PDB file of N, CA, C and O in Angstrom:
ATOM      1  N   UNK A   1     -26.951 -21.729 -21.318  1.00  0.00           N
ATOM      2  CA  UNK A   1     -25.736 -21.369 -20.597  1.00  0.00           C
ATOM      3  C   UNK A   1     -24.971 -20.354 -21.413  1.00  0.00           C
ATOM      4  O   UNK A   1     -24.815 -20.538 -22.620  1.00  0.00           O
ATOM      5  N   UNK A   2     -24.506 -19.327 -20.820  1.00  0.00           N
ATOM      6  CA  UNK A   2     -23.816 -18.205 -21.456  1.00  0.00           C
ATOM      7  C   UNK A   2     -22.296 -18.465 -21.379  1.00  0.00           C
ATOM      8  O   UNK A   2     -21.784 -18.924 -20.357  1.00  0.00           O
ATOM      9  N   UNK A   3     -21.612 -18.170 -22.451  1.00  0.00           N
ATOM     10  CA  UNK A   3     -20.124 -18.303 -22.427  1.00  0.00           C
ATOM     11  C   UNK A   3     -19.520 -17.060 -21.761  1.00  0.00           C
ATOM     12  O   UNK A   3     -20.163 -16.015 -21.657  1.00  0.00           O
ATOM     13  N   UNK A   4     -18.286 -17.204 -21.321  1.00  0.00           N
ATOM     14  CA  UNK A   4     -17.623 -16.072 -20.658  1.00  0.00           C
ATOM     15  C   UNK A   4     -17.471 -14.915 -21.584  1.00  0.00           C
ATOM     16  O   UNK A   4     -17.553 -13.765 -21.152  1.00  0.00           O
ATOM     17  N   UNK A   5     -17.246 -15.183 -22.879  1.00  0.00           N
ATOM     18  CA  UNK A   5     -17.122 -14.140 -23.883  1.00  0.00           C
ATOM     19  C   UNK A   5     -18.458 -13.376 -24.048  1.00  0.00           C
ATOM     20  O   UNK A   5     -18.477 -12.148 -24.139  1.00  0.00           O
ATOM     21  N   UNK A   6     -19.550 -14.120 -24.083  1.00  0.00           N
ATOM     22  CA  UNK A   6     -20.854 -13.468 -24.182  1.00  0.00           C
ATOM     23  C   UNK A   6     -21.123 -12.590 -22.987  1.00  0.00           C
ATOM     24  O   UNK A   6     -21.648 -11.483 -23.101  1.00  0.00           O
ATOM     25  N   UNK A   7     -20.744 -13.121 -21.818  1.00  0.00           N
ATOM     26  CA  UNK A   7     -20.935 -12.351 -20.555  1.00  0.00           C
ATOM     27  C   UNK A   7     -20.163 -11.030 -20.624  1.00  0.00           C
ATOM     28  O   UNK A   7     -20.728  -9.977 -20.326  1.00  0.00           O
ATOM     29  N   UNK A   8     -18.924 -11.066 -20.999  1.00  0.00           N
ATOM     30  CA  UNK A   8     -18.108  -9.866 -21.043  1.00  0.00           C
ATOM     31  C   UNK A   8     -18.644  -8.868 -22.091  1.00  0.00           C
ATOM     32  O   UNK A   8     -18.627  -7.660 -21.859  1.00  0.00           O
ATOM     33  N   UNK A   9     -19.113  -9.371 -23.229  1.00  0.00           N
ATOM     34  CA  UNK A   9     -19.688  -8.502 -24.234  1.00  0.00           C
ATOM     35  C   UNK A   9     -20.973  -7.803 -23.745  1.00  0.00           C
ATOM     36  O   UNK A   9     -21.148  -6.598 -23.928  1.00  0.00           O
ATOM     37  N   UNK A  10     -21.852  -8.581 -23.129  1.00  0.00           N
ATOM     38  CA  UNK A  10     -23.103  -7.991 -22.617  1.00  0.00           C
ATOM     39  C   UNK A  10     -22.830  -7.027 -21.464  1.00  0.00           C
ATOM     40  O   UNK A  10     -23.465  -5.979 -21.347  1.00  0.00           O
ATOM     41  N   UNK A  11     -21.894  -7.396 -20.636  1.00  0.00           N
ATOM     42  CA  UNK A  11     -21.517  -6.493 -19.525  1.00  0.00           C
ATOM     43  C   UNK A  11     -20.971  -5.183 -20.041  1.00  0.00           C
ATOM     44  O   UNK A  11     -21.307  -4.115 -19.529  1.00  0.00           O
ATOM     45  N   UNK A  12     -20.130  -5.263 -21.055  1.00  0.00           N
ATOM     46  CA  UNK A  12     -19.557  -4.034 -21.676  1.00  0.00           C
ATOM     47  C   UNK A  12     -20.675  -3.169 -22.266  1.00  0.00           C
ATOM     48  O   UNK A  12     -20.662  -1.944 -22.145  1.00  0.00           O
ATOM     49  N   UNK A  13     -21.636  -3.831 -22.904  1.00  0.00           N
ATOM     50  CA  UNK A  13     -22.746  -3.109 -23.511  1.00  0.00           C
ATOM     51  C   UNK A  13     -23.618  -2.418 -22.427  1.00  0.00           C
ATOM     52  O   UNK A  13     -24.273  -1.417 -22.717  1.00  0.00           O
ATOM     53  N   UNK A  14     -23.627  -2.925 -21.239  1.00  0.00           N
ATOM     54  CA  UNK A  14     -24.428  -2.365 -20.166  1.00  0.00           C
ATOM     55  C   UNK A  14     -23.654  -1.395 -19.283  1.00  0.00           C
ATOM     56  O   UNK A  14     -24.184  -0.914 -18.281  1.00  0.00           O
ATOM     57  N   UNK A  15     -22.417  -1.104 -19.641  1.00  0.00           N
ATOM     58  CA  UNK A  15     -21.548  -0.264 -18.813  1.00  0.00           C
ATOM     59  C   UNK A  15     -22.180   1.058 -18.429  1.00  0.00           C
ATOM     60  O   UNK A  15     -22.047   1.502 -17.289  1.00  0.00           O
ATOM     61  N   UNK A  16     -22.870   1.696 -19.373  1.00  0.00           N
ATOM     62  CA  UNK A  16     -23.459   2.981 -19.076  1.00  0.00           C
ATOM     63  C   UNK A  16     -24.981   2.914 -18.868  1.00  0.00           C
ATOM     64  O   UNK A  16     -25.669   3.935 -18.841  1.00  0.00           O
ATOM     65  N   UNK A  17     -25.475   1.694 -18.724  1.00  0.00           N
ATOM     66  CA  UNK A  17     -26.940   1.497 -18.505  1.00  0.00           C
ATOM     67  C   UNK A  17     -27.266   1.894 -17.077  1.00  0.00           C
ATOM     68  O   UNK A  17     -26.378   1.962 -16.226  1.00  0.00           O
ATOM     69  N   UNK A  18     -28.543   2.157 -16.813  1.00  0.00           N
ATOM     70  CA  UNK A  18     -28.951   2.436 -15.434  1.00  0.00           C
ATOM     71  C   UNK A  18     -28.610   1.284 -14.513  1.00  0.00           C
ATOM     72  O   UNK A  18     -28.559   0.122 -14.916  1.00  0.00           O
ATOM     73  N   UNK A  19     -28.380   1.648 -13.260  1.00  0.00           N
ATOM     74  CA  UNK A  19     -27.997   0.641 -12.256  1.00  0.00           C
ATOM     75  C   UNK A  19     -28.927  -0.528 -12.180  1.00  0.00           C
ATOM     76  O   UNK A  19     -28.493  -1.677 -12.096  1.00  0.00           O
ATOM     77  N   UNK A  20     -30.239  -0.235 -12.208  1.00  0.00           N
ATOM     78  CA  UNK A  20     -31.257  -1.280 -12.118  1.00  0.00           C
ATOM     79  C   UNK A  20     -31.151  -2.294 -13.236  1.00  0.00           C
ATOM     80  O   UNK A  20     -31.364  -3.489 -13.029  1.00  0.00           O
ATOM     81  N   UNK A  21     -30.821  -1.815 -14.416  1.00  0.00           N
ATOM     82  CA  UNK A  21     -30.686  -2.713 -15.579  1.00  0.00           C
ATOM     83  C   UNK A  21     -29.459  -3.595 -15.415  1.00  0.00           C
ATOM     84  O   UNK A  21     -29.499  -4.786 -15.725  1.00  0.00           O
ATOM     85  N   UNK A  22     -28.370  -3.013 -14.928  1.00  0.00           N
ATOM     86  CA  UNK A  22     -27.171  -3.849 -14.719  1.00  0.00           C
ATOM     87  C   UNK A  22     -27.375  -4.850 -13.626  1.00  0.00           C
ATOM     88  O   UNK A  22     -26.920  -5.990 -13.724  1.00  0.00           O
ATOM     89  N   UNK A  23     -28.074  -4.427 -12.554  1.00  0.00           N
ATOM     90  CA  UNK A  23     -28.336  -5.377 -11.447  1.00  0.00           C
ATOM     91  C   UNK A  23     -29.215  -6.528 -11.908  1.00  0.00           C
ATOM     92  O   UNK A  23     -28.977  -7.677 -11.538  1.00  0.00           O
ATOM     93  N   UNK A  24     -30.237  -6.230 -12.718  1.00  0.00           N
ATOM     94  CA  UNK A  24     -31.116  -7.270 -13.258  1.00  0.00           C
ATOM     95  C   UNK A  24     -30.315  -8.252 -14.091  1.00  0.00           C
ATOM     96  O   UNK A  24     -30.570  -9.454 -14.018  1.00  0.00           O
ATOM     97  N   UNK A  25     -29.355  -7.786 -14.880  1.00  0.00           N
ATOM     98  CA  UNK A  25     -28.518  -8.667 -15.678  1.00  0.00           C
ATOM     99  C   UNK A  25     -27.807  -9.673 -14.816  1.00  0.00           C
ATOM    100  O   UNK A  25     -27.807 -10.867 -15.115  1.00  0.00           O
ATOM    101  N   UNK A  26     -27.190  -9.197 -13.729  1.00  0.00           N
ATOM    102  CA  UNK A  26     -26.483 -10.129 -12.838  1.00  0.00           C
ATOM    103  C   UNK A  26     -27.419 -11.072 -12.112  1.00  0.00           C
ATOM    104  O   UNK A  26     -27.122 -12.260 -11.984  1.00  0.00           O
ATOM    105  N   UNK A  27     -28.521 -10.574 -11.644  1.00  0.00           N
ATOM    106  CA  UNK A  27     -29.497 -11.438 -10.946  1.00  0.00           C
ATOM    107  C   UNK A  27     -30.025 -12.511 -11.900  1.00  0.00           C
ATOM    108  O   UNK A  27     -30.152 -13.674 -11.520  1.00  0.00           O
ATOM    109  N   UNK A  28     -30.324 -12.127 -13.113  1.00  0.00           N
ATOM    110  CA  UNK A  28     -30.774 -13.154 -14.099  1.00  0.00           C
ATOM    111  C   UNK A  28     -29.714 -14.237 -14.332  1.00  0.00           C
ATOM    112  O   UNK A  28     -30.053 -15.415 -14.444  1.00  0.00           O
ATOM    113  N   UNK A  29     -28.479 -13.863 -14.404  1.00  0.00           N
ATOM    114  CA  UNK A  29     -27.409 -14.849 -14.609  1.00  0.00           C
ATOM    115  C   UNK A  29     -27.335 -15.783 -13.398  1.00  0.00           C
ATOM    116  O   UNK A  29     -27.228 -16.999 -13.560  1.00  0.00           O
ATOM    117  N   UNK A  30     -27.391 -15.227 -12.202  1.00  0.00           N
ATOM    118  CA  UNK A  30     -27.280 -16.052 -11.022  1.00  0.00           C
ATOM    119  C   UNK A  30     -28.460 -16.988 -10.842  1.00  0.00           C
ATOM    120  O   UNK A  30     -28.334 -18.036 -10.208  1.00  0.00           O
ATOM    121  N   UNK A  31     -29.591 -16.620 -11.389  1.00  0.00           N
ATOM    122  CA  UNK A  31     -30.760 -17.502 -11.362  1.00  0.00           C
ATOM    123  C   UNK A  31     -30.638 -18.612 -12.446  1.00  0.00           C
ATOM    124  O   UNK A  31     -31.044 -19.751 -12.213  1.00  0.00           O
ATOM    125  N   UNK A  32     -30.088 -18.276 -13.604  1.00  0.00           N
ATOM    126  CA  UNK A  32     -30.022 -19.224 -14.714  1.00  0.00           C
ATOM    127  C   UNK A  32     -28.797 -20.121 -14.652  1.00  0.00           C
ATOM    128  O   UNK A  32     -28.899 -21.317 -14.924  1.00  0.00           O
ATOM    129  N   UNK A  33     -27.630 -19.566 -14.298  1.00  0.00           N
ATOM    130  CA  UNK A  33     -26.412 -20.329 -14.265  1.00  0.00           C
ATOM    131  C   UNK A  33     -26.369 -21.161 -12.993  1.00  0.00           C
ATOM    132  O   UNK A  33     -26.182 -20.601 -11.913  1.00  0.00           O
ATOM    133  N   UNK A  34     -26.533 -22.451 -13.079  1.00  0.00           N
ATOM    134  CA  UNK A  34     -26.513 -23.266 -11.882  1.00  0.00           C
ATOM    135  C   UNK A  34     -25.145 -23.916 -11.677  1.00  0.00           C
ATOM    136  O   UNK A  34     -24.805 -24.316 -10.563  1.00  0.00           O
ATOM    137  N   UNK A  35     -24.385 -24.019 -12.722  1.00  0.00           N
ATOM    138  CA  UNK A  35     -23.054 -24.637 -12.633  1.00  0.00           C
ATOM    139  C   UNK A  35     -22.034 -23.676 -12.013  1.00  0.00           C
ATOM    140  O   UNK A  35     -22.276 -22.474 -11.898  1.00  0.00           O
ATOM    141  N   UNK A  36     -20.933 -24.217 -11.632  1.00  0.00           N
ATOM    142  CA  UNK A  36     -19.873 -23.406 -11.024  1.00  0.00           C
ATOM    143  C   UNK A  36     -18.962 -22.918 -12.119  1.00  0.00           C
ATOM    144  O   UNK A  36     -17.838 -23.397 -12.269  1.00  0.00           O
ATOM    145  N   UNK A  37     -19.448 -21.965 -12.885  1.00  0.00           N
ATOM    146  CA  UNK A  37     -18.765 -21.462 -14.082  1.00  0.00           C
ATOM    147  C   UNK A  37     -18.116 -20.111 -13.807  1.00  0.00           C
ATOM    148  O   UNK A  37     -18.410 -19.441 -12.817  1.00  0.00           O
ATOM    149  N   UNK A  38     -17.231 -19.741 -14.712  1.00  0.00           N
ATOM    150  CA  UNK A  38     -16.629 -18.374 -14.619  1.00  0.00           C
ATOM    151  C   UNK A  38     -17.714 -17.313 -14.721  1.00  0.00           C
ATOM    152  O   UNK A  38     -17.631 -16.274 -14.067  1.00  0.00           O
ATOM    153  N   UNK A  39     -18.730 -17.567 -15.537  1.00  0.00           N
ATOM    154  CA  UNK A  39     -19.809 -16.577 -15.684  1.00  0.00           C
ATOM    155  C   UNK A  39     -20.521 -16.373 -14.372  1.00  0.00           C
ATOM    156  O   UNK A  39     -20.779 -15.230 -13.995  1.00  0.00           O
ATOM    157  N   UNK A  40     -20.849 -17.429 -13.662  1.00  0.00           N
ATOM    158  CA  UNK A  40     -21.527 -17.337 -12.363  1.00  0.00           C
ATOM    159  C   UNK A  40     -20.635 -16.573 -11.347  1.00  0.00           C
ATOM    160  O   UNK A  40     -21.097 -15.684 -10.632  1.00  0.00           O
ATOM    161  N   UNK A  41     -19.371 -16.950 -11.318  1.00  0.00           N
ATOM    162  CA  UNK A  41     -18.449 -16.282 -10.394  1.00  0.00           C
ATOM    163  C   UNK A  41     -18.333 -14.796 -10.674  1.00  0.00           C
ATOM    164  O   UNK A  41     -18.332 -13.983  -9.749  1.00  0.00           O
ATOM    165  N   UNK A  42     -18.235 -14.439 -11.941  1.00  0.00           N
ATOM    166  CA  UNK A  42     -18.113 -13.028 -12.293  1.00  0.00           C
ATOM    167  C   UNK A  42     -19.470 -12.276 -12.049  1.00  0.00           C
ATOM    168  O   UNK A  42     -19.468 -11.080 -11.755  1.00  0.00           O
ATOM    169  N   UNK A  43     -20.576 -12.969 -12.170  1.00  0.00           N
ATOM    170  CA  UNK A  43     -21.861 -12.306 -11.826  1.00  0.00           C
ATOM    171  C   UNK A  43     -21.923 -12.030 -10.339  1.00  0.00           C
ATOM    172  O   UNK A  43     -22.357 -10.954  -9.928  1.00  0.00           O
ATOM    173  N   UNK A  44     -21.497 -12.983  -9.527  1.00  0.00           N
ATOM    174  CA  UNK A  44     -21.396 -12.706  -8.093  1.00  0.00           C
ATOM    175  C   UNK A  44     -20.520 -11.471  -7.817  1.00  0.00           C
ATOM    176  O   UNK A  44     -20.905 -10.566  -7.077  1.00  0.00           O
ATOM    177  N   UNK A  45     -19.363 -11.468  -8.419  1.00  0.00           N
ATOM    178  CA  UNK A  45     -18.405 -10.380  -8.189  1.00  0.00           C
ATOM    179  C   UNK A  45     -18.976  -9.038  -8.586  1.00  0.00           C
ATOM    180  O   UNK A  45     -18.965  -8.104  -7.784  1.00  0.00           O
ATOM    181  N   UNK A  46     -19.463  -8.920  -9.778  1.00  0.00           N
ATOM    182  CA  UNK A  46     -19.940  -7.628 -10.289  1.00  0.00           C
ATOM    183  C   UNK A  46     -21.244  -7.187  -9.663  1.00  0.00           C
ATOM    184  O   UNK A  46     -21.461  -5.989  -9.479  1.00  0.00           O
ATOM    185  N   UNK A  47     -22.116  -8.117  -9.331  1.00  0.00           N
ATOM    186  CA  UNK A  47     -23.344  -7.732  -8.621  1.00  0.00           C
ATOM    187  C   UNK A  47     -23.013  -7.138  -7.256  1.00  0.00           C
ATOM    188  O   UNK A  47     -23.586  -6.123  -6.860  1.00  0.00           O
ATOM    189  N   UNK A  48     -22.085  -7.771  -6.539  1.00  0.00           N
ATOM    190  CA  UNK A  48     -21.731  -7.239  -5.226  1.00  0.00           C
ATOM    191  C   UNK A  48     -20.970  -5.927  -5.385  1.00  0.00           C
ATOM    192  O   UNK A  48     -21.106  -5.045  -4.537  1.00  0.00           O
ATOM    193  N   UNK A  49     -20.181  -5.770  -6.432  1.00  0.00           N
ATOM    194  CA  UNK A  49     -19.455  -4.542  -6.678  1.00  0.00           C
ATOM    195  C   UNK A  49     -20.386  -3.364  -6.885  1.00  0.00           C
ATOM    196  O   UNK A  49     -20.065  -2.255  -6.457  1.00  0.00           O
ATOM    197  N   UNK A  50     -21.531  -3.565  -7.527  1.00  0.00           N
ATOM    198  CA  UNK A  50     -22.520  -2.504  -7.713  1.00  0.00           C
ATOM    199  C   UNK A  50     -22.940  -1.947  -6.324  1.00  0.00           C
ATOM    200  O   UNK A  50     -22.981  -0.734  -6.119  1.00  0.00           O
ATOM    201  N   UNK A  51     -23.243  -2.846  -5.401  1.00  0.00           N
ATOM    202  CA  UNK A  51     -23.664  -2.445  -4.078  1.00  0.00           C
ATOM    203  C   UNK A  51     -22.504  -1.810  -3.299  1.00  0.00           C
ATOM    204  O   UNK A  51     -22.667  -0.793  -2.624  1.00  0.00           O
ATOM    205  N   UNK A  52     -21.368  -2.420  -3.411  1.00  0.00           N
ATOM    206  CA  UNK A  52     -20.204  -1.939  -2.673  1.00  0.00           C
ATOM    207  C   UNK A  52     -19.845  -0.505  -3.032  1.00  0.00           C
ATOM    208  O   UNK A  52     -19.524   0.302  -2.159  1.00  0.00           O
ATOM    209  N   UNK A  53     -19.901  -0.199  -4.304  1.00  0.00           N
ATOM    210  CA  UNK A  53     -19.569   1.145  -4.797  1.00  0.00           C
ATOM    211  C   UNK A  53     -20.559   2.221  -4.310  1.00  0.00           C
ATOM    212  O   UNK A  53     -20.233   3.406  -4.242  1.00  0.00           O
ATOM    213  N   UNK A  54     -21.765   1.770  -3.978  1.00  0.00           N
ATOM    214  CA  UNK A  54     -22.765   2.685  -3.478  1.00  0.00           C
ATOM    215  C   UNK A  54     -22.799   2.705  -1.967  1.00  0.00           C
ATOM    216  O   UNK A  54     -23.642   3.379  -1.374  1.00  0.00           O
ATOM    217  N   UNK A  55     -21.899   1.980  -1.337  1.00  0.00           N
ATOM    218  CA  UNK A  55     -21.804   1.990   0.125  1.00  0.00           C
ATOM    219  C   UNK A  55     -22.720   1.024   0.805  1.00  0.00           C
ATOM    220  O   UNK A  55     -22.818   1.052   2.032  1.00  0.00           O
ATOM    221  N   UNK A  56     -23.403   0.163   0.076  1.00  0.00           N
ATOM    222  CA  UNK A  56     -24.276  -0.833   0.679  1.00  0.00           C
ATOM    223  C   UNK A  56     -23.483  -2.119   0.903  1.00  0.00           C
ATOM    224  O   UNK A  56     -23.632  -3.097   0.170  1.00  0.00           O
ATOM    225  N   UNK A  57     -22.655  -2.092   1.912  1.00  0.00           N
ATOM    226  CA  UNK A  57     -21.757  -3.202   2.171  1.00  0.00           C
ATOM    227  C   UNK A  57     -22.468  -4.488   2.600  1.00  0.00           C
ATOM    228  O   UNK A  57     -22.008  -5.594   2.315  1.00  0.00           O
ATOM    229  N   UNK A  58     -23.591  -4.318   3.288  1.00  0.00           N
ATOM    230  CA  UNK A  58     -24.353  -5.496   3.710  1.00  0.00           C
ATOM    231  C   UNK A  58     -24.896  -6.258   2.503  1.00  0.00           C
ATOM    232  O   UNK A  58     -24.805  -7.485   2.450  1.00  0.00           O
ATOM    233  N   UNK A  59     -25.451  -5.547   1.549  1.00  0.00           N
ATOM    234  CA  UNK A  59     -25.986  -6.214   0.355  1.00  0.00           C
ATOM    235  C   UNK A  59     -24.864  -6.860  -0.423  1.00  0.00           C
ATOM    236  O   UNK A  59     -25.038  -7.964  -0.941  1.00  0.00           O
ATOM    237  N   UNK A  60     -23.709  -6.206  -0.524  1.00  0.00           N
ATOM    238  CA  UNK A  60     -22.549  -6.783  -1.235  1.00  0.00           C
ATOM    239  C   UNK A  60     -22.167  -8.076  -0.506  1.00  0.00           C
ATOM    240  O   UNK A  60     -21.907  -9.080  -1.169  1.00  0.00           O
ATOM    241  N   UNK A  61     -22.125  -8.088   0.795  1.00  0.00           N
ATOM    242  CA  UNK A  61     -21.745  -9.260   1.543  1.00  0.00           C
ATOM    243  C   UNK A  61     -22.719 -10.391   1.361  1.00  0.00           C
ATOM    244  O   UNK A  61     -22.322 -11.549   1.228  1.00  0.00           O
ATOM    245  N   UNK A  62     -24.044 -10.051   1.355  1.00  0.00           N
ATOM    246  CA  UNK A  62     -25.072 -11.077   1.157  1.00  0.00           C
ATOM    247  C   UNK A  62     -24.951 -11.751  -0.203  1.00  0.00           C
ATOM    248  O   UNK A  62     -25.189 -12.951  -0.336  1.00  0.00           O
ATOM    249  N   UNK A  63     -24.587 -10.983  -1.191  1.00  0.00           N
ATOM    250  CA  UNK A  63     -24.429 -11.548  -2.541  1.00  0.00           C
ATOM    251  C   UNK A  63     -23.191 -12.457  -2.586  1.00  0.00           C
ATOM    252  O   UNK A  63     -23.230 -13.529  -3.188  1.00  0.00           O
ATOM    253  N   UNK A  64     -22.132 -12.041  -1.969  1.00  0.00           N
ATOM    254  CA  UNK A  64     -20.879 -12.806  -2.058  1.00  0.00           C
ATOM    255  C   UNK A  64     -20.826 -14.045  -1.145  1.00  0.00           C
ATOM    256  O   UNK A  64     -20.095 -14.991  -1.438  1.00  0.00           O
ATOM    257  N   UNK A  65     -21.587 -14.046  -0.056  1.00  0.00           N
ATOM    258  CA  UNK A  65     -21.475 -15.139   0.892  1.00  0.00           C
ATOM    259  C   UNK A  65     -21.591 -16.530   0.288  1.00  0.00           C
ATOM    260  O   UNK A  65     -20.757 -17.383   0.593  1.00  0.00           O
ATOM    261  N   UNK A  66     -22.581 -16.800  -0.552  1.00  0.00           N
ATOM    262  CA  UNK A  66     -22.661 -18.159  -1.122  1.00  0.00           C
ATOM    263  C   UNK A  66     -21.430 -18.537  -1.959  1.00  0.00           C
ATOM    264  O   UNK A  66     -20.997 -19.689  -1.985  1.00  0.00           O
ATOM    265  N   UNK A  67     -20.894 -17.534  -2.631  1.00  0.00           N
ATOM    266  CA  UNK A  67     -19.708 -17.790  -3.445  1.00  0.00           C
ATOM    267  C   UNK A  67     -18.467 -18.002  -2.562  1.00  0.00           C
ATOM    268  O   UNK A  67     -17.702 -18.941  -2.786  1.00  0.00           O
ATOM    269  N   UNK A  68     -18.269 -17.141  -1.572  1.00  0.00           N
ATOM    270  CA  UNK A  68     -17.106 -17.234  -0.698  1.00  0.00           C
ATOM    271  C   UNK A  68     -17.090 -18.551   0.069  1.00  0.00           C
ATOM    272  O   UNK A  68     -16.026 -19.134   0.273  1.00  0.00           O
ATOM    273  N   UNK A  69     -18.241 -19.015   0.488  1.00  0.00           N
ATOM    274  CA  UNK A  69     -18.324 -20.275   1.223  1.00  0.00           C
ATOM    275  C   UNK A  69     -17.863 -21.450   0.328  1.00  0.00           C
ATOM    276  O   UNK A  69     -17.299 -22.425   0.825  1.00  0.00           O
ATOM    277  N   UNK A  70     -18.103 -21.348  -0.963  1.00  0.00           N
ATOM    278  CA  UNK A  70     -17.836 -22.460  -1.873  1.00  0.00           C
ATOM    279  C   UNK A  70     -16.795 -22.110  -2.940  1.00  0.00           C
ATOM    280  O   UNK A  70     -16.753 -22.750  -3.991  1.00  0.00           O
ATOM    281  N   UNK A  71     -15.960 -21.107  -2.685  1.00  0.00           N
ATOM    282  CA  UNK A  71     -15.072 -20.642  -3.736  1.00  0.00           C
ATOM    283  C   UNK A  71     -14.102 -21.687  -4.249  1.00  0.00           C
ATOM    284  O   UNK A  71     -13.679 -21.602  -5.402  1.00  0.00           O
ATOM    285  N   UNK A  72     -13.732 -22.668  -3.441  1.00  0.00           N
ATOM    286  CA  UNK A  72     -12.752 -23.676  -3.877  1.00  0.00           C
ATOM    287  C   UNK A  72     -13.301 -24.545  -5.007  1.00  0.00           C
ATOM    288  O   UNK A  72     -12.537 -25.201  -5.715  1.00  0.00           O
ATOM    289  N   UNK A  73     -14.614 -24.550  -5.174  1.00  0.00           N
ATOM    290  CA  UNK A  73     -15.221 -25.335  -6.258  1.00  0.00           C
ATOM    291  C   UNK A  73     -15.147 -24.640  -7.609  1.00  0.00           C
ATOM    292  O   UNK A  73     -15.456 -25.246  -8.636  1.00  0.00           O
ATOM    293  N   UNK A  74     -14.739 -23.368  -7.618  1.00  0.00           N
ATOM    294  CA  UNK A  74     -14.647 -22.610  -8.852  1.00  0.00           C
ATOM    295  C   UNK A  74     -13.239 -22.548  -9.362  1.00  0.00           C
ATOM    296  O   UNK A  74     -12.274 -22.639  -8.604  1.00  0.00           O
ATOM    297  N   UNK A  75     -13.136 -22.390 -10.668  1.00  0.00           N
ATOM    298  CA  UNK A  75     -11.825 -22.207 -11.281  1.00  0.00           C
ATOM    299  C   UNK A  75     -11.226 -20.869 -10.810  1.00  0.00           C
ATOM    300  O   UNK A  75     -11.946 -19.892 -10.606  1.00  0.00           O
ATOM    301  N   UNK A  76      -9.932 -20.848 -10.649  1.00  0.00           N
ATOM    302  CA  UNK A  76      -9.290 -19.603 -10.157  1.00  0.00           C
ATOM    303  C   UNK A  76      -9.402 -18.475 -11.171  1.00  0.00           C
ATOM    304  O   UNK A  76      -9.183 -18.677 -12.365  1.00  0.00           O
ATOM    305  N   UNK A  77      -9.731 -17.335 -10.706  1.00  0.00           N
ATOM    306  CA  UNK A  77      -9.685 -16.057 -11.451  1.00  0.00           C
ATOM    307  C   UNK A  77      -9.200 -14.994 -10.463  1.00  0.00           C
ATOM    308  O   UNK A  77      -9.510 -15.088  -9.275  1.00  0.00           O
ATOM    309  N   UNK A  78      -8.465 -14.007 -10.908  1.00  0.00           N
ATOM    310  CA  UNK A  78      -7.967 -12.978 -10.010  1.00  0.00           C
ATOM    311  C   UNK A  78      -9.043 -12.283  -9.199  1.00  0.00           C
ATOM    312  O   UNK A  78      -8.751 -11.805  -8.103  1.00  0.00           O
ATOM    313  N   UNK A  79     -10.299 -12.202  -9.697  1.00  0.00           N
ATOM    314  CA  UNK A  79     -11.343 -11.543  -8.995  1.00  0.00           C
ATOM    315  C   UNK A  79     -11.722 -12.253  -7.683  1.00  0.00           C
ATOM    316  O   UNK A  79     -12.308 -11.646  -6.787  1.00  0.00           O
ATOM    317  N   UNK A  80     -11.383 -13.530  -7.588  1.00  0.00           N
ATOM    318  CA  UNK A  80     -11.658 -14.248  -6.366  1.00  0.00           C
ATOM    319  C   UNK A  80     -10.990 -13.584  -5.167  1.00  0.00           C
ATOM    320  O   UNK A  80     -11.582 -13.496  -4.092  1.00  0.00           O
ATOM    321  N   UNK A  81      -9.776 -13.124  -5.350  1.00  0.00           N
ATOM    322  CA  UNK A  81      -9.058 -12.497  -4.248  1.00  0.00           C
ATOM    323  C   UNK A  81      -9.816 -11.214  -3.802  1.00  0.00           C
ATOM    324  O   UNK A  81      -9.911 -10.929  -2.609  1.00  0.00           O
ATOM    325  N   UNK A  82     -10.338 -10.467  -4.763  1.00  0.00           N
ATOM    326  CA  UNK A  82     -11.079  -9.235  -4.414  1.00  0.00           C
ATOM    327  C   UNK A  82     -12.352  -9.584  -3.656  1.00  0.00           C
ATOM    328  O   UNK A  82     -12.789  -8.790  -2.823  1.00  0.00           O
ATOM    329  N   UNK A  83     -12.955 -10.717  -3.904  1.00  0.00           N
ATOM    330  CA  UNK A  83     -14.155 -11.091  -3.182  1.00  0.00           C
ATOM    331  C   UNK A  83     -13.913 -11.238  -1.662  1.00  0.00           C
ATOM    332  O   UNK A  83     -14.817 -11.034  -0.852  1.00  0.00           O
ATOM    333  N   UNK A  84     -12.683 -11.593  -1.311  1.00  0.00           N
ATOM    334  CA  UNK A  84     -12.394 -11.765   0.094  1.00  0.00           C
ATOM    335  C   UNK A  84     -11.958 -10.467   0.779  1.00  0.00           C
ATOM    336  O   UNK A  84     -11.948 -10.373   2.007  1.00  0.00           O
ATOM    337  N   UNK A  85     -11.609  -9.495  -0.013  1.00  0.00           N
ATOM    338  CA  UNK A  85     -11.228  -8.196   0.540  1.00  0.00           C
ATOM    339  C   UNK A  85     -12.400  -7.374   0.764  1.00  0.00           C
ATOM    340  O   UNK A  85     -12.279  -6.240   1.228  1.00  0.00           O
TER     341      UNK A  85
END
């Protein structure tokens, strides 16, 4: 299990990495993190954001749907509001 601090550090290190590498990072987290953690929630958010910024709104929605359906089970973070917009 990855801590939130580790997640933010690895995400920052991948900031300028190719899109495929960043997407793989988020997909790996969503496969490994089974608990309803901040790391899992942020992986949902950032993975969908990759698609959203490229105009692939359907893919962004498909990524966020499982989270949005169950968002009340997660600890509150400001990014939750963005997931609904």
